[in-house]
Backbone as CSV, one residue per row, in Angstrom:
resi,resn,N_x,N_y,N_z,CA_x,CA_y,CA_z,C_x,C_y,C_z
1,MET,-0.744,26.126,-10.254,-0.590,24.690,-10.245,0.526,24.244,-11.185
2,ARG,0.718,24.978,-12.290,1.749,24.595,-13.250,3.145,24.787,-12.687
3,THR,3.305,25.711,-11.769,4.628,25.951,-11.194,4.856,25.126,-9.927
4,PHE,3.819,24.503,-9.379,3.939,23.763,-8.139,4.893,22.579,-8.277
5,LEU,4.726,21.751,-9.294,5.558,20.566,-9.473,7.028,20.921,-9.695
6,PRO,7.362,21.847,-10.594,8.783,22.207,-10.739,9.396,22.780,-9.463
7,VAL,8.628,23.577,-8.716,9.139,24.134,-7.469,9.390,23.010,-6.461
8,CYS,8.466,22.041,-6.365,8.647,20.907,-5.456,9.886,20.096,-5.832
9,ILE,10.074,19.835,-7.117,11.245,19.087,-7.565,12.519,19.837,-7.229
10,LEU,12.513,21.136,-7.436,13.684,21.957,-7.129,13.996,21.950,-5.627
11,VAL,12.975,22.093,-4.787,13.179,22.108,-3.344,13.688,20.752,-2.858
12,ILE,13.086,19.669,-3.342,13.528,18.331,-2.927,14.954,18.071,-3.382
13,SER,15.287,18.459,-4.603,16.657,18.293,-5.095,17.646,19.074,-4.249
14,ALA,17.290,20.292,-3.882,18.178,21.106,-3.048,18.374,20.467,-1.678
15,LEU,17.307,19.936,-1.088,17.424,19.274,0.210,18.302,18.033,0.128
16,VAL,18.122,17.252,-0.929,18.930,16.045,-1.109,20.400,16.400,-1.253
17,LEU,20.709,17.400,-2.070,22.097,17.809,-2.260,22.668,18.441,-0.999
18,ALA,21.842,19.175,-0.247,22.321,19.843,0.961,22.676,18.841,2.055
19,THR,21.968,17.722,2.128,22.262,16.723,3.155,23.335,15.743,2.706
20,GLY,23.807,15.847,1.472,24.880,14.987,0.992,24.422,13.613,0.542
21,LEU,23.134,13.428,0.331,22.649,12.136,-0.142,22.930,12.002,-1.630
22,GLU,23.251,10.817,-2.037,23.532,10.539,-3.439,22.279,9.917,-4.049
23,PRO,21.520,10.636,-4.895,20.275,10.084,-5.442,20.494,8.810,-6.252
24,SER,21.643,8.654,-6.905,21.860,7.462,-7.728,22.013,6.214,-6.868
25,GLY,22.351,6.355,-5.594,22.521,5.201,-4.729,21.272,4.832,-3.959
26,PHE,20.163,5.488,-4.220,18.933,5.249,-3.474,18.024,4.288,-4.219
27,SER,17.560,3.260,-3.524,16.638,2.295,-4.101,15.688,1.827,-3.001
28,LEU,14.400,1.831,-3.276,13.431,1.370,-2.282,13.465,-0.140,-2.101
29,VAL,13.805,-0.864,-3.163,13.744,-2.322,-3.110,15.040,-2.926,-2.572
30,GLU,16.188,-2.467,-3.037,17.464,-3.008,-2.590,18.401,-1.866,-2.233
31,PRO,18.277,-1.330,-1.006,19.124,-0.198,-0.653,20.587,-0.606,-0.542
32,ALA,21.462,0.297,-0.899,22.891,0.051,-0.775,23.304,0.172,0.679
33,GLY,24.222,-0.666,1.109,24.714,-0.598,2.484,23.690,-1.133,3.469
34,ASP,23.733,-0.592,4.678,22.841,-1.034,5.751,21.707,-0.034,5.948
35,GLY,20.972,0.279,4.883,19.881,1.231,4.982,18.763,0.711,5.866
36,TRP,18.092,1.615,6.574,17.001,1.204,7.455,15.749,0.851,6.676
37,PHE,15.603,1.423,5.486,14.390,1.197,4.711,14.619,0.063,3.726
38,ASN,14.391,-1.141,4.181,14.551,-2.324,3.356,13.221,-3.078,3.362
39,PRO,12.259,-2.647,2.549,10.902,-3.200,2.649,10.800,-4.614,2.081
40,ASP,9.857,-5.334,2.628,9.472,-6.637,2.098,8.153,-6.398,1.365
41,ILE,8.155,-6.564,0.050,6.984,-6.251,-0.775,6.377,-7.552,-1.292
42,SER,5.059,-7.680,-1.131,4.352,-8.855,-1.628,2.961,-8.432,-2.098
43,SER,2.301,-9.332,-2.801,0.936,-9.050,-3.264,0.193,-10.356,-3.477
44,TRP,-1.120,-10.267,-3.543,-1.941,-11.424,-3.875,-3.154,-10.967,-4.655
45,ALA,-3.701,-11.864,-5.424,-4.899,-11.578,-6.217,-5.821,-12.785,-6.150
46,GLY,-7.107,-12.535,-6.198,-8.092,-13.601,-6.201,-9.247,-13.248,-7.118
47,VAL,-9.768,-14.252,-7.808,-10.880,-14.059,-8.741,-11.878,-15.185,-8.507
48,SER,-13.167,-14.872,-8.547,-14.191,-15.915,-8.459,-15.289,-15.638,-9.485
49,PHE,-15.965,-16.685,-9.868,-17.007,-16.615,-10.885,-18.114,-17.571,-10.473
50,GLN,-19.353,-17.074,-10.354,-20.491,-17.912,-9.984,-21.586,-17.751,-11.026
51,ALA,-22.167,-18.863,-11.398,-23.283,-18.840,-12.350,-24.334,-19.831,-11.873
52,GLY,-25.598,-19.435,-12.001,-26.681,-20.330,-11.628,-27.958,-19.559,-11.384
53,GLY,-29.075,-20.198,-11.610,-30.365,-19.572,-11.378,-30.602,-18.354,-12.253
54,GLY,-30.029,-18.337,-13.438,-30.221,-17.214,-14.345,-29.358,-16.003,-14.029
55,ARG,-28.424,-16.121,-13.093,-27.541,-15.007,-12.716,-26.096,-15.425,-12.896
56,THR,-25.262,-14.462,-13.210,-23.827,-14.677,-13.324,-23.123,-13.519,-12.620
57,ILE,-22.289,-13.857,-11.657,-21.588,-12.845,-10.862,-20.104,-13.183,-10.851
58,ALA,-19.274,-12.169,-11.008,-17.829,-12.326,-10.918,-17.291,-11.341,-9.889
59,SER,-16.260,-11.734,-9.209,-15.622,-10.821,-8.254,-14.119,-11.062,-8.274
60,GLY,-13.395,-10.027,-7.930,-11.946,-10.131,-7.895,-11.373,-9.129,-6.921
61,ALA,-10.188,-9.432,-6.454,-9.513,-8.539,-5.510,-8.014,-8.613,-5.735
62,TYR,-7.348,-7.494,-5.494,-5.893,-7.426,-5.549,-5.428,-6.596,-4.363
63,VAL,-4.437,-7.099,-3.628,-3.890,-6.371,-2.486,-2.370,-6.438,-2.555
64,GLY,-1.749,-5.281,-2.443,-0.296,-5.187,-2.356,0.095,-4.841,-0.932
65,SER,1.156,-5.469,-0.431,1.599,-5.254,0.944,3.061,-4.861,0.979
66,MET,3.394,-3.982,1.907,4.774,-3.592,2.119,5.011,-3.522,3.616
67,SER,6.053,-4.203,4.081,6.406,-4.138,5.488,7.886,-3.792,5.605
68,PHE,8.226,-3.062,6.652,9.602,-2.639,6.845,9.851,-2.361,8.313
69,SER,11.121,-2.274,8.664,11.528,-2.041,10.039,11.808,-0.564,10.245
70,LEU,11.145,0.028,11.233,11.387,1.423,11.589,12.507,1.541,12.618
71,HIS,12.663,0.480,13.413,13.638,0.411,14.490,13.824,-1.084,14.747
72,PRO,14.914,-1.516,15.360,15.058,-2.955,15.610,13.897,-3.580,16.393
73,THR,13.179,-2.787,17.177,12.049,-3.340,17.933,10.687,-2.932,17.373
74,LEU,10.646,-2.136,16.308,9.391,-1.632,15.767,9.298,-1.909,14.264
75,LYS,8.229,-2.628,13.874,7.995,-2.935,12.467,6.662,-2.336,12.035
76,ALA,6.574,-1.947,10.774,5.343,-1.367,10.235,4.985,-2.062,8.934
77,GLY,3.709,-2.063,8.607,3.231,-2.654,7.361,2.085,-1.836,6.799
78,LEU,1.980,-1.841,5.482,0.938,-1.099,4.784,0.343,-1.982,3.709
79,ASP,-0.980,-2.068,3.660,-1.703,-2.825,2.633,-2.601,-1.870,1.877
80,ILE,-2.649,-2.028,0.563,-3.581,-1.249,-0.241,-4.029,-2.128,-1.407
81,GLY,-5.312,-2.038,-1.738,-5.829,-2.900,-2.800,-7.168,-2.425,-3.326
82,TYR,-7.734,-3.269,-4.175,-9.008,-2.953,-4.807,-9.795,-4.247,-4.979
83,ALA,-11.086,-4.213,-4.688,-11.977,-5.359,-4.877,-13.175,-4.917,-5.701
84,ARG,-13.614,-5.773,-6.593,-14.739,-5.428,-7.467,-15.676,-6.622,-7.603
85,THR,-16.978,-6.364,-7.536,-18.017,-7.356,-7.786,-18.809,-6.899,-9.003
86,TYR,-19.017,-7.808,-9.932,-19.706,-7.454,-11.167,-20.794,-8.479,-11.445
87,ASP,-22.034,-8.013,-11.544,-23.168,-8.848,-11.936,-23.393,-8.588,-13.419
88,PHE,-23.408,-9.618,-14.207,-23.525,-9.470,-15.652,-24.898,-8.961,-16.092
89,HIS,-25.802,-8.715,-15.116,-27.114,-8.158,-15.425,-27.212,-6.694,-15.022
90,GLY,-26.061,-6.022,-14.815,-26.095,-4.583,-14.597,-25.527,-4.067,-13.297
91,PHE,-25.489,-4.875,-12.249,-24.990,-4.397,-10.961,-23.465,-4.484,-10.925
92,SER,-22.830,-3.456,-10.399,-21.380,-3.456,-10.271,-20.986,-2.572,-9.090
93,SER,-20.029,-3.023,-8.306,-19.549,-2.194,-7.200,-18.075,-2.507,-6.950
94,GLY,-17.369,-1.493,-6.492,-15.955,-1.659,-6.187,-15.632,-1.068,-4.832
95,ARG,-14.578,-1.575,-4.212,-14.137,-1.099,-2.907,-12.628,-0.916,-2.937
96,ILE,-12.166,0.153,-2.334,-10.745,0.392,-2.156,-10.391,-0.118,-0.766
97,LEU,-9.394,-0.994,-0.690,-9.028,-1.650,0.551,-7.743,-1.043,1.109
98,GLY,-7.626,-0.980,2.406,-6.407,-0.465,3.017,-6.211,-1.003,4.417
99,GLY,-4.963,-1.049,4.841,-4.661,-1.522,6.181,-3.308,-1.017,6.641
100,LEU,-3.130,-0.947,7.949,-1.886,-0.494,8.552,-1.598,-1.386,9.755
101,ASP,-0.353,-1.855,9.861,0.078,-2.697,10.971,1.264,-2.058,11.664
102,LEU,1.277,-2.109,12.974,2.434,-1.723,13.779,2.707,-2.849,14.762
103,GLU,3.966,-3.235,14.878,4.350,-4.299,15.799,5.556,-3.830,16.603
104,TRP,5.396,-3.810,17.911,6.468,-3.398,18.806,6.841,-4.590,19.664
105,GLN,8.104,-4.993,19.624,8.572,-6.144,20.393,9.839,-5.750,21.166
106,PRO,9.661,-5.153,22.362,10.822,-4.722,23.127,11.620,-5.872,23.730
107,SER,10.990,-7.047,23.891,11.685,-8.223,24.416,11.088,-9.473,23.777
108,ASP,11.718,-10.621,24.029,11.203,-11.878,23.478,9.889,-12.291,24.132
109,GLU,9.612,-11.795,25.322,8.410,-12.178,26.062,7.220,-11.250,25.842
110,PHE,7.421,-10.102,25.195,6.342,-9.122,25.069,6.274,-8.587,23.635
111,THR,5.090,-8.648,23.055,4.845,-8.089,21.718,3.513,-7.356,21.749
112,LEU,3.506,-6.145,21.203,2.275,-5.363,21.082,2.029,-5.143,19.594
113,MET,0.856,-5.584,19.114,0.500,-5.442,17.701,-0.764,-4.601,17.582
114,ILE,-0.744,-3.675,16.633,-1.920,-2.857,16.323,-2.205,-3.022,14.840
115,HIS,-3.457,-3.367,14.527,-3.863,-3.540,13.132,-5.123,-2.717,12.893
116,CYS,-5.108,-1.936,11.838,-6.263,-1.130,11.469,-6.507,-1.338,9.973
117,SER,-7.722,-1.710,9.603,-8.026,-1.920,8.183,-9.453,-1.498,7.888
118,GLY,-9.730,-1.292,6.617,-11.065,-0.889,6.216,-11.178,-0.787,4.713
119,SER,-12.331,-0.319,4.281,-12.557,-0.160,2.844,-13.463,1.038,2.604
120,LEU,-13.341,1.581,1.416,-14.172,2.689,0.970,-14.807,2.321,-0.366
121,PRO,-16.043,2.729,-0.614,-16.585,2.529,-1.952,-15.781,3.350,-2.951
122,ASP,-15.539,2.815,-4.124,-14.722,3.570,-5.095,-15.408,4.859,-5.536
123,SER,-16.688,4.989,-5.350,-17.385,6.225,-5.705,-17.020,7.361,-4.767
124,SER,-16.521,7.050,-3.561,-16.149,8.115,-2.634,-14.913,8.869,-3.112
125,LEU,-14.098,8.256,-3.968,-12.922,8.931,-4.504,-13.187,9.593,-5.852
126,THR,-14.039,8.983,-6.652,-14.314,9.525,-7.985,-15.467,10.519,-7.991
127,GLY,-16.328,10.456,-6.957,-17.468,11.356,-6.901,-18.622,10.922,-7.786
128,LEU,-18.559,9.741,-8.360,-19.639,9.243,-9.229,-20.605,8.387,-8.451
């Protein structure tokens, strides 16, 4: 495992140099020239707090979104986030949120959209 990361870095560097790409000119947010990967990145957050009847509950969520064009007629989007509910009397749960969007528009009269989203309990990743 200790040699895996250096070997991966070496292989990726060799591939980048072999294809003639200039690593200093690469940026995910503002690509130089007319790069195809020009993502639109956004995020939102929400928090709520309820108290009454001897109970106090708070919840919050954060979702980051990235969308980009794969082809002039094909767009893709990715959402990932986290939501948590906390009861001040001991109950707490969290969910990992995710979503994927594909939009194909071959003409002005026809658009096909596919959206897939879901959530996982945070314990499914931590094993707790």
